[in-house]
N, C-alpha and C positions, 0 to 999 in steps of 0.2 A: 502447512504441509505434511509438518510429521506425525500429527494428527489424523490426516489423510493415510500417511503412510501403514500407520499402525492399526487404525481400523481396518485397512486392506492386504495386508500384510501378505496373505496367503497369496493373492492376486500379483500382486509386487513381483513377490521373488519367480512366482511362475513368468512374468513376464520377462526377467529378466534370465531364466532359463532357454526361454524361446528366442531371446536377441542373442544367448550364447551358441545356441545350437546352430542360429543361422549365419553366424559369423563364423562357426567352423566349417558348416557348408562351403558358405560363399569364396571362403580364401582358397579352398581348390581351384575354383575358377578364375582366379587371376593368373595373369598372364606372368611369366618368369624370366625375367633380362639379369643382364648386368647390370645396365646402367637405364637409368631413363632418356630420353630424346635428348641429348644435350650439344646436338649443332645447327646450325641453320642448313635448310637442307639444300644442294648444289649437283648442279648438272653440268657435267663436261660436253664438249663438242668436238672432234678429231676430222679433220678437214685433209685430202692430202693433195699435195700438186707436186709431182715429181720435176718437174719441169720449170717451176718457180721458184724464184729467191724467196728471202724473208721480205726483201723493201718492194720487191715487186709487187707480191700477194698482195700484202700489207698497206701499198698506194692502191692498187687495184681494185679492192674487195673489203679491204677492214672497214671503210666509214659504215658500207652496205650493211655487213654482218652484226657488225656492234652495236649500229642504230638501231636495228629490228631486235636484237635482243633486249635491249637496253630500255626498250621501250615496252618489253612484256609486263603486265602486272604481279605486281609483286617481286620484281627482280630490285635487287638493293646492290650488286656489284656484277661490275662484268669487268674481269682479269682475260685477255689475249695473251700467247705466246706466239709468236711465228719465225717459224726456223725455214731454211732452204729445204725444202721437200714436202712439210708439212704445218699445220698450228692447231695448237691447242686450245680452246677459250672454255673459261669457268663461267658460269652462272649464279650470283649464290641468289636464292631467294630469301624473305624476309621468314621469321617464326609462324605467323598464322599461315603457311602456305603448306600444305601434305607434298610429301616427297614423289608421291606417285602424278598429282598433280604439276607441279614444278617441272617431271620431265615430260608429262603431256604438253606443257606450256614453249619446249622447246624446242620439243620434236616439230608442233605445227610451226613454229616460227621458220625453223631450217626447212621444211614442207614448200613454204610458201617462196623461200630464195633459191629455191632449185635450180628452178630456170635458169636465173642471173649467174648460177656461179659458172666456172670455167667445166667441160665437160670432165676432166681428169677429178674433179673435186666433188662430184655431186653425189661419188660414194663415200657420204661422210658417215660418222657412229656418233650417235648421242645415247649416251650411258650416264649412271649414276657418279657422281664427283668421287674416287674414292679418296682416304687422307691416305696419310705416312703409314700408317699401319690399319689397311681394314680388317677389320675380322673374316675369317674362310675358316673353311672343314677340310683336311684334308685325310684320304682315306688310302692307303696301299692295299694291294689286293693280289697275292701271291700263290702259287703252286709249287710243291715237291714234286709234280710229274710232270706239267707244259711248261714250256718257254715261254714268253713273254707273248710272243704273235699268238700263237694259239689261246693263252688266256686271253687276250685280249678278244679273239675272234669269239670266245664262248661264253666270257660277262655280257658284251657290249649288247648283242639284243635282248638279251634279260634284260638290261636294267636302263636303257635308254627309258622305256615310253616310265617307269616309274619316278623315275626320278626326275623325267620334264615337268612333271605333276607335286612336286613340291612346292606346299606355295609361295612361303616364306624367301625363296632363292630365287636371284635374278636370272643364275646364270648357276648350272650342274655339266660340269664338263669330267667324260672319259677321255683322258687322255691318252692319244695313240699312241703305240710302241714305234712304230713307224707311219712314215709321211710318203704320198705318192706326191714327187716333183716333178715339174716339167718345165725344161731350161730349152730354149730358143736363141742360139749364138750367129746370128747373124755376120755370113763372109760377102765382106767388102767387094773382094775383086769378083766374088760369082755375083753381086750385085750388078758391079759394072758389064760384067760380060753379056748380062742379059738386059743391062738398059732401065733395070728397075731403083729406085729410090725407096729405102727403108718405109717412109712412111705410107707409098702403094703397097708393098709387103703389108703392113698392118692393117690397112684399108682391105685387104683380098681377104686375111683370113678375117677378121670381124666379121665380114660380111658371108666369107667359104663354110665356117664351119660347122655349120646348124643350119636347117630349114630355114628360110625364110618369107614369109607373107608379102604375096603382092599386091591381093586387093581381092574384092565380091562383086558379084552382080548377082540381077535378081531378076524374074518373069514372074506374072502372075503365078506359078505353078510351085516355083521352087526356088531356092537360094544356093548361089555356087559363092564358094570359098576358093580362091588362086594361089596356092602354095609351090615355091620353089622347092624339089625335094633334093637335096644336093649337100655333101657337109660330109660327115665323120659320125660313128656310131661310139666310138672311146676315143681318151683322151689318148690311148694307144697310138694311133691311128693318126694324130696332126702332122706328123709329116709329109702324107697324102692331099694335104689340102693343098688345092690350084693355087697361084699367087699369082699367074699370067699363062705369056703363049709363047713362042716363037715359031716362026715360019708354022704355024699349023700345030705344032708340036706344045701340048700344056708342060706349064714349069712348075714344079711342085716344091712345096717349103723348104724339104729337104734339098734342093738343088742350089738354094740359097742360103742354105742357113745349117749351122750342124742340133740335131734335134736331137735330146736327151728324154725319155721319161721313165723314172724309176723309183722303187722303193728305198726311200732312204729315210736314216737315222732322224728323230725328233732334233729340234732344235733345243728342247729341252728333257734329260735323262734323269730318272728316279729310279733308285733302290730304298729300300727296307729293309733295316738290320741284315745288313748283307746280302740281300740278294733282288735281283732287278722286279720290279712290281708293276703293275699297273695303277694309275693314281685316279684319284676322282676329287676334283675339287670342284667345291660349293660357295659361292660368293650371297651374303644376304642379299636384299632390296632393301635401298635407304630408308634405314629407321625398322626394317624390318625385325622380329623375332628371329634371332642368332641360334638361341637355344633350339626354339621347335624347329628352327631348318635343321637341325644338326639330327638333331632326335628323329623325325622326316625321315631323314635318310640313310640315319641307324637303323631304322625299322622296315625300308627298303631293302637294306642289306639282310637284315636276319631273315627275311623270309625269303629272298633268293637263295638262302644260304641252306635254310632248312628245306626247300621245295625242287628248287632248279641245279644248284650246285655240285658237283661232287665233293667229298667228305677231304681230298687232297688242298680243295682251294681254302681259303684260309685268308681274313681281313682285317688290319691293323690300323687304329686312327694315328695317325701322325698329329695332326692337332686338329683337338675336340672342343669348342668352345664351351659344348654344353657339359663335359663334365667339369671343364674350371668351375662355369657358372655353380655347377652345384655343388664345387668343393668350395668353392667362395663365400655363396650362400649359406652352406653348413655350416661353415665355420664360424658367420657372424651370428648363425640362430643357437650356435652350441654357445656364443661366448653371452648372447644375450640369456639362455639357459644360467651359466654360468654366475652371469653377475645376480640374476635372482638367488640365486642359492646364498649368495655371499649378504645380499639385502638381508634374506630373511637371518642369516647367522647373527646379524645387527640383531634383529628385533630379539629373537631369542636370549641374548645376552643382557638387553638392557629392559626387557619386559616381563623375562620368565615364566610365565603364566602359559603353557602349552595352550589353551583355549585364543588368548591372544593371537598366539602365533598363525593359529591354524586360522583364527577369524584373516588377520592380514596377509599373510599366503594366499588365501581366496582370492583375494583381489585382483591380484597379478593377472591369472587366466582370464579372470571374468573381466577385468578390463579391455585384457587385449582380444581376447574372440570378440567383444563386441563393437571394437574398433575396426575391426575387422569390414561388418558391413557398411561403414564409412570410407574403407577405402575400396569395397568395392561399386558401392554408388557415385564416388570419384573418379572411377578408371586408374586408380596407381595400382602399378604394378610390382610384384616383389621383386625388389632389386635392392644389389647392394646401398643403394641411397635412403632406400625406405625403411629396409633392414635396421640402418642406422638409426633410424628416427625411432623405432620399436627398442631395438637393443637399448638408446637413451631413456625412453620412456620407461624401461626395468626398476631402476631404480627410483623413480618422481609417482610413477601412479601409486605408490603405496604413503606417499608422504602424506595426500588427506587421509588416507585410514586411517595410519598413524596418529596423526592429532586427535582426533574422533576417537580412536579405539583407547591410546594414553588418558584423554579425558575422562570418560567413561570407567576406565579403572581405576584413574586417581579418586572419584567421586565414589567409587565403592570402599575405596580405601579408607575416606575419610568419615564416609556414614558409619564405618563400621562392617567387619563381617558378621556381625550377629543380625543383620538387615537383610533380607529379602532383596534380590534386585526386580525392579517393576521397570515397567514401562513409563513412567513417570522419571524416573531416577536416569534411565537411557534419556530419554526426550531431553531433560533439563541438562544433562552433561551434552550434548549433540547443539542444543542453541547456544551452548556459551559460545563454543566455538566456532558456529557453523559461517557466521558473516565473515572470521578472518579466514575461515578457508574455500570460501566462495571468491572473497578478492585475492588471495595469495595462489589458489587456480590459473584465476582470471588473469593476472598477470604474466604468471608463465606463459599462457594462451596468445595474450595480444603481442607478446612480442614478436609473433610469427605474422603478424597478418601484414607491417609494411613489405613483409617478402613480396605483395604481389605487386609491389611498384618499384622493385628494385632492376636491375639492368637484365636483359632475356636473359642472358647465361646465367647470371644467379637464381634466377630463378627456374630456369629449366634445371639447374643442377641441383638446389635444395629444393625445391618444391613440391617433390614427393615427400622427403625427410620430415619438412614442415606438416605437411597434413597428418603423416603418421602420426607424430607427436600429438597433433591438434585433436584428432579422436581418441587416441588416448588418454589424455589427459581430461577431455571431457567427458570419457566413460569412466574414467577414476573418479569425478567428481560424484559423481551420479551414485555410483558404488558406495561409495563414501558416506553419501548422504541417507540414504535408503538402504541399503543391503546388510552394510556392515551392521546397523543399529538394530534390524530386526534380527540378523545372527547372533550377535553379542546377547539381545534379548532371549532366545530360544536358549543357550548353550548357559547364563546364570541364574536363570528364573527358579530353576531348580536347587538353585546351590542349599544345603540344609545350614539353616542359621546355628552360628558357633563360630569356634575359634577352628579356623580349616588346616587342615595338616600341609605344611611347608617341605615342596618338593625340592630337590638338591636345586636344582636349577634355578626356581625362583628366590632360594636365599643367594644364589650365587650371584643372581641380579637386582637384588637389593643392595646386597655390599657394592658391587661393581656401580652401580649406578649412586650408590650414595658416599662412596669416595668419589667420586668425579663430581658430582655436587660440589659435596664439600671444599675442595680444593678451588673450584671453580670462583663458589660464594666467598672463600677468605681472602682470593686473589682480588677480586670484584668491590671486598670491601676496603680493601688497602688498596685499590687506585681509589677508590670514590672517595676516600678519607683525605686524600689531599690535592688539590685544586690543581697547585704545579704540576703534579706527577700525572694528573690529568691532562692536561693539557700538551705538555711536553709528550706523551702519549701520542694524541692528534697531530700534533707536531711533525711527530716522526713519522707516523704511518703516511704521510702526504708527503713528506718530502723522499721518504723512500720511491712511493709512485712514481712523483716527478723524474729522479733520476732512474727509474729503468726506463722510461719512455723518454728519454734523450738518451741515454748510454746503449740499452740494451736492444729494445725493440728494432732501432734497425738494420742490428745483426742478427733478424733471424729469418731467414730466405721466404722469399713470397712465393706463390704458385698457386694456379688454380684450385687443381685438386691432385692427391698423390694415385700414381699409379698401382694397382697392386703386386704384390711379391709375385713373379713369374718362377716356375720349374722349369723352364726351358734356357738353352744358351744354344749360340749361334758361332757358329767358326767358318765364317768367310774364307775364301781362298783365292789365289791366283797365281796360275802356274806359267811363268815367263816364255816356255821351250815348245810347250802343245799347240798341234795346228789343229786339231779339231776334235768333237766332243767324246768319241769313241777311245782317242788316245789322253786324253784326262781321265775317262773316266778310269782306266788301266792305272793312271798315275795316282790316283785317289785310293784305290781299294787297298793297297798299303795302309794308309791314313787311319780309313776304316776298321780295318784290321786292329790297329793299334789303339783308336778308340774304345772298340768293341772288349777287348784284352782291359785295357788300364781300368773302366769308368762300367765295366758289366753290370758288377752289383750294384751299382747309382742309378742304372737306366731303368727306362720302362720298353724305350725308343729310339733309334738312330734312323734318321732319317738324310738321307746324301740326295743333292740336288745339283745338277751338271746344268748350269745356265747358257754357258757360250762356248767354245771352242778354248776359256783360260781359264773360266771365272765359275763359282758354284759355290755351295755351302754346304755345312753338316747343322743338322737341327738336333740335340740333346735334350730329349725330355726325362727326368729325374723324378724318382719316386717321390721326392721330397724337395720343396723349394725351400728348404733347411740349409741345403746343401751346396745350392746353386753358387755362393760367395765362393766356397772351395774351390768346387770344379774350375769357376772364372776363372781363377786365379792359376790356377793349375795348368789348365788349356795355354795363358799367357807364359807359362813356362815352361812346356812341354812342345808349344808349338812357337818357337820365334821365326820369324821372316829370315829367309835365306836367299841368295843369288837366283834359285830358284823359285821360290815359293815365297810368297806375300799370306800373311795371318793376319786375321784381325778378330777378335773375341769380344761379346757384348750381349747381356740379358736381350731376351728376345718374349714380348709379352703378347700373347694370340688375340686378347681381350680388351688394350689400353682404351682409356676412356678416350674418345675420340673431340679433342678439344683444341683450340689453336693454340700452337706451338709456336711461343716468341723468340727472335734471336738478341742477342746480346747488345747486338750493334747498329744500326740502320743509319747509313747515310745517304743523301736524293742528293743528284746534281739534275739543275734545270736549268734549261734553253734550248734555244731554237735548232741548232745543227746537230747532230746525230753525231758527226763523225767528232766534232770538239768536241759535247758532251761525253763519248764516249774516251777521247783524252783523258779528260778533267777526270775523269772516274777511274782511270788506269792509277793519274798519278796519284789519287786520294789512297789507292789500295795498295799502292809500294809506301807510305808515308803511314799507314797504319799498319803495315809488314813492319816495318821499321822499326814501330817502337815495340814489338816483341810482348805485348801485350796479351794477345787473344791467340787461341790455337790451332782457328780455324776463317780464313778472311778470304770473300771471294764476291764476284760482283754478278747481278744479273741486269741486262743483258753482258754476257761474257767481253770482255774489253778486245780480244784479238779481232782484227779485222778481214774480211776474207777480201783475196784478191778478186779485181773482176776484168775481165774481156770485153769492150763495149764496144757494140757494130755498127759502123753509122754507114746504111746503103747506099749506096751508087746506082739514086734514081736513074739516071741515064743510061748506064748499062746494064740492069735487069729489061730495062724495056727491050731490050733487044732480045730475049728470048725466051717467046712464050713458053707459058707452062708453071716460070721460074719468078711469081710474083712476090713478094718481102713476106707475105703472110707463108706461102708455100715454102721459101727457105727457110722462115724459123720453124714452121712443123717441122720439118726437115731435119732442123738442129736440135731440137727438143729429143724426137723419137732418138738422134744420134749418142745424145750426153746421157738421156736419162732413161731411155728404153721407153715402151707402151706395151698395155696390160691387152692385151687380143685374146685371149679365151679365156673363158670360165665356165668348164665341167664338171658335174658331177660324176663321179665314179663308186659304185656300191655309195659308202655311207660318206665318203670323202667330197670336199669340195675344193678342187683343184683349180688354180688362177695361173696362167702360165703369160711371162713379158717376154716380149721381141727386143732383144737389145743386143748390141754390141759385145766381143770377149772384154774382162776387165783388162784392164791397159792400153786400152787403143785411143786414150786420151791421157797423156800424163802432161804436153807440154803445149804450149803456145802455136806451135809449129803444126803440130799435131791437127790443131784443129783449123787452122788458115790454109793446111796442104790437104783437107779433108775434100774427096774429090765426088762430083755430079757428075751422073750421064746425063750426053746430052749429043744426039746426032751421031749414033758411035763413036762417039771419044767421052774424054773429060774434060770439067773445071773444078777448079779447085775453090773453096768457098771463099777464099783474099779476093776474088776477082769481082764479086759481087758485093763487099764491103769492104772498107777503112777501118781497121780493128785499132782500138788502143787499148792500154794496159789502165786499172785504174784500182783503187781499195773502195772497201764497203763495208756494212753493219754487217755481222752474221747473224742476227739476233733481233726482232723488235719484240720489244714489251712495251702493252697496255693496258692501262687500268680505268676502266670507265670511261674510255676515249681519248686519254691525253697518256704519250711515251712517257715510259720512265726509265731512269736513269737509277741505279739502286747499287747500293756495298753493303756485303751483310758482313760478321764477324761472330764468333761464337766463344765468349771466356775458356780458360782453360778448366778442367775438371777439380783443381783445387784453388780456384779465385773464391772466396766469399761470395758470396751473392750482395752481401749489403757493399761493395764496390763497385757496384755495377754502375751507378750515377756517373760518378768519380772518373771510370774508367773511360766509359762515354762523353764527357767533356775533354777528356784530357785526348782523344783520339781528335776529337772536332777542330781542338785549339791547333794540335799539328798538322792537322789535313788544310787548315786556313791558314796557316803561319808557312807550310812549304808547298801549297799548291797556287797559283797566279791566274786567278778567274779572269777569263776576260770580260768587258761593260754586257750586262744583258745574262750573266751566267750565274748563278749559286748552287754553294754545297750546304746542306742544312741536316741538321740531327732529326730524328722521325722517332717518335715515341712506340719504342717494342712493347711497353708493357699496358697498352691501353686497356686490353681486354681485362688483364688482370686488375689495372686501377680502377676503370670502371665499376668492375666487379667489387672491391675493397670499398671502395668512395661509397658507392650503393649502400652496401653493408652497414657503414659506417653511420651513413646518413637512416638508415633504418634501425639503428641501434637508439640515437636519437629520437627518430618518431614513435618509437616503442615507449620511451621512458618519458615522452609526452604521455600517451595513452596510460602508463600506468600515474603518473600524476593526476590525470584526470579520475580514477578509478578510484586512487585512495584519498582525493579530494571528496568525493561522494562518500566514502566509506566513514570518513573522520569527520566530514562537515567541515574542514577545515584547512586554510591555505599553508599553513606553515607545517602543520607535521608531515605531510609528504615530502616538503623538502628534508625536511630530517630522514626519515626513511630513506629516499632516495643518495643519499650520503654514502652509503655502504654499498653504493653498485659502484664508484671509479676504484673502491680498495679493493675490491674482487679483482680489477684487471691486475693488482700486481701480482697474484698467486697464477693468472695467465700468462703472462706476462714470462717469470720465472720459468715456469713449469716447462713452455715449449722452448726457451732458450738452455736450459738443462738440458733436457731431452732430445736436443737438436730436432727439433718436430720444424714446421714449417706456419708461414701465414698466408694461409689458407682459407676458400670459402665455409670449409668446414670449422676451423678454428675459430674463423668470426663469427660464424653460427653460434659455436657453441660462448662464445664472448656475448652474445645478443642474447643467447636463451640464460645465463648466467644472471646477468641483466634483472632477469625475472623471477628466478630461484632466489637470487640471495635476498630480493625485497621481502621475500614470502618471511626468512627469521626474523625479521625488523618488525614485520605486522604484526606477527606473536607476540614478539616481546612489547610492541607497544599499545598495541591492545590488552592487554593483563596488566601492563601499569595502569592506564586509565581506569580499569577495573579494580586494583587496589588500590588506585589513591581515592577509594570513597572511603576505604575501612582503616587505611593505613596516618598514623598518625604523624607523619612525615614523609618528606619526597623522598629520603633517604630508605628510610624502609618502603618505599613502595615500589622505589626501582631495585632494592635486593630482592623484593618477596615475586618482584613480576619475572625478575632475572630467574629467581630461584625456580620458578616453577614451570617457566617454560625451556628452561636448562635441557631436559628430557629429551622432550620431541625435537627440539630445534639438531639438536644434538645425533638423534635417532634416524631425522630425515636427512642430514650430510652425511651421514657414515652409509646409511642406505642409499644413497645416490652416489655418490662417492664408489662404494663398494661395486653398484650396476656399472656403473662402469669402467672399471677397473679392466676387466678383459680389452674393454675396446682401447683403452687407453695404454696398455702393453702388447697391444696387435695380437692378441691369442689364434694363431689360425692364419692362414689365407686369406687376403680378401679383407681381413679386418685394419690392415694399416689404411686403405682407404680413410677411413674414417678416424683414426688415431688421433689426429691432430684435434679431433672434437671431442675427444675423450678426456687428452691429455689436458685442453683448454678448460673443459669442464671440470673435471677432478680437480686439478691445482687451483683454480680459480676458483670454485667451493670451499676448497679448507681451508684458503688463506681468507677469504670471504666471510665463513662463519666464525673464525676466532675475533676477526674485527667485528662484526655483529654483535656477539657477546663482551662485547668490550668499550667500541666503541659506540653504540644507541647508549646503554647506560652513561658516558662519560660525557656524552653532548648533553643528555637530559639532566645530568649533575649541574651543568655550568648556566644551563638557561635557568629564567625566571621561575620561579615557583608558581603556577597557573592549574593547579590538580582541580583545584572546584570549576573554575571553565570550561576546563579540559573534559571533565568528568561530566557536564552537562551540554558539550556538543555529542560525546559520544551516545 
């Protein structure tokens, strides 16, 4: 191969230039996201049933709806929560189903069920299921000259059309600053006076507020459509709707109800940087490109601001995922560049010659740009995970080039400076290390192959990182064996024979490397000279590993993956005295002023949101995430809860990785009777609270039982009153208690829905219901005349998972509780519950695995590590034609775990998917050093006088490249391990695992492999022949 490369060297170099240019072009076409897709598609269904309790709707329609949704192709789980008035269902699909396809399947299933649902529930909604922290965009538009109403009327017609065409957005909402509301409060005395029931009024309104189709007929010449032209033209005219007549006189809605149509404040109010603003919110489709969505919305606003809006109108991004993504990705990219500079510093110090440095430095951009071609072909996006792989690769892609270039340089020095560098010299040097370089690189690559067989969550989170590393290392191998020898040949072939002038850098490099090599050789000679010392060193090494695994590893907290550092702090507030949104807004203005004055220099924006008549929040966007902890603590000190206000402070991340968030404790009660099960759940919750081990204990469903009134029809009485059958009486009761939506009209750009209902407080006691009067023959009859009414208790919420009712208790540990105590606390809580709660026959309380996703991910990575070691063993067995030599090399792998465990513990990092991946990667990197040393040992054995001399010679010759590759990899990962910049902390555990593990494992490789070789029988000649 080398002969072919050198014979076609110009064409080979041109080919690599073309590949590099293609990579530069294609990388600009890769989609940019914060994360790859890391969760299964999930769709939510919301059904309204104002007149039905949780149990009634579950018993009547639960099986129909859930069975239909569970039967959808690709549906893995159906979780439903039934409450009085509404039901929320979550349908989760497998990884292979696209989000849009999942949404379409659920919409189709619900459309098929629509006719079987009660009429009040047919106006259901189907949308993507939102996580606890869904990503979104928030923009505040303000003006120095217009009030908020005039501003909304100015911008809404301009922006509505362009924003509706943003492709990656599920919804873009320009929030109105006032809402048109209609209110119809029935007057019961008037209804009785006119002899009308509330259901009769509702039916009259529903059919009388707009034109109706009567039908059609046709003759041979034409067709006639018949329409009843009556009703109203505006929502402001609803009081004129005719609901009946008496003595030939129409009865209008205004005669039997208090009707009000008015423009009112919206349910949510917003202020930006101390001013009332018009808010624009955008949410992405499930799995959509939130960065692209944000940029598209920003482009619409820029265009409108330049061409349509007056100069006094401005917009500010309160929450901008695109900015956060750009900053995070930029920081990771800068960390990669910084790592490359650190790596080249090592090369400069240890190789000295400027041309060596230039040649090796060239391999970094060349390998990375070529790898972009692979990323493009396999649809890998630019995100924090894939960038983490590229950053990790920076220190590794030059390893092959270092080994090749160092061997070329060694051959130059051994041949003497008086000899010109020829193609044959370069080829000889490359051939000497080619096999070892190929196998070493393959061992680093194959550790990622088992990732395809890990848990779906692991593969989803780390798949992009693995592919980025594989493409980079593959490109680096090609570059090291082709481009590096060719460039070395071109740069060194014109050297003038004779003693060259030695530069200061080269002199420094030779002294430094000579000192390190001499010190290492002296230590190794002493260790090899004493077999007891060698045995003690080996025993102590493995004992240290065992102690760390037993005592330290359980103390390292576990998580799936870390969240990025955020520059936003949320200050939630609750006021006990305010009665409406406007009153609360006036109360928070002084707080807003205090925040702006106190933290003005730290803030980029201050976003105020009024969510109800008593609650809302401030969102403080800081100039730097480094100030977040300081500001967070200062907010806690400056805003303590009082008798009037209650405050809560916490950091908020607008683009957190959407992953399952596990509770620390989950107990489940099983049994047939819901009332009994909830009673046991309540007792269990009290038992856990009494332990005082958890900060938050709650149940789902809630243990509070609802008070119920049971109506038993008096059939013999009802039969005596024509027009008042059981169904009619039930309909009247539903309308009286829950009201009924009767009107839906569009007024301007607003859709207005109006419910007919009784005034608040009309039904507060049992007597109010029993005494409810129904008109009959000019008089009135109380409801208790038709029913026997009994008092009972029932469940307030029904939770169903895959068709089975669930009764669960959850708890979260306090923040100061170490993560490794989780299992012990769970056992203690379960024991306390079982000891303190008496369970009847047929009922049980069991503990559930709260860390199933994390445990499955970690277990799958452990299996991947084992599988990668098997593959590495097979590669080494083929390379060395031996079954024992690979075992000798693999001995160094577990010793690297000493550095991993110690580093994660000392730097207070976590056992996560990234740190586990770093451990797996370490398995491939560690054996590379052992391969180089053992390969040269066998070569040295051919000429060495003794095994001892062969070991020392191999160790001395391979010390420089081993130290260089170790140092370049560690320093390349150093910016990641130290988390320089926002976003890098996500992959920080990987950097810590690789840096710490590689540093320790390299030390053990330099001493452990020679010690083992020294203790083994002398089989140099057999080994030499096998090689």
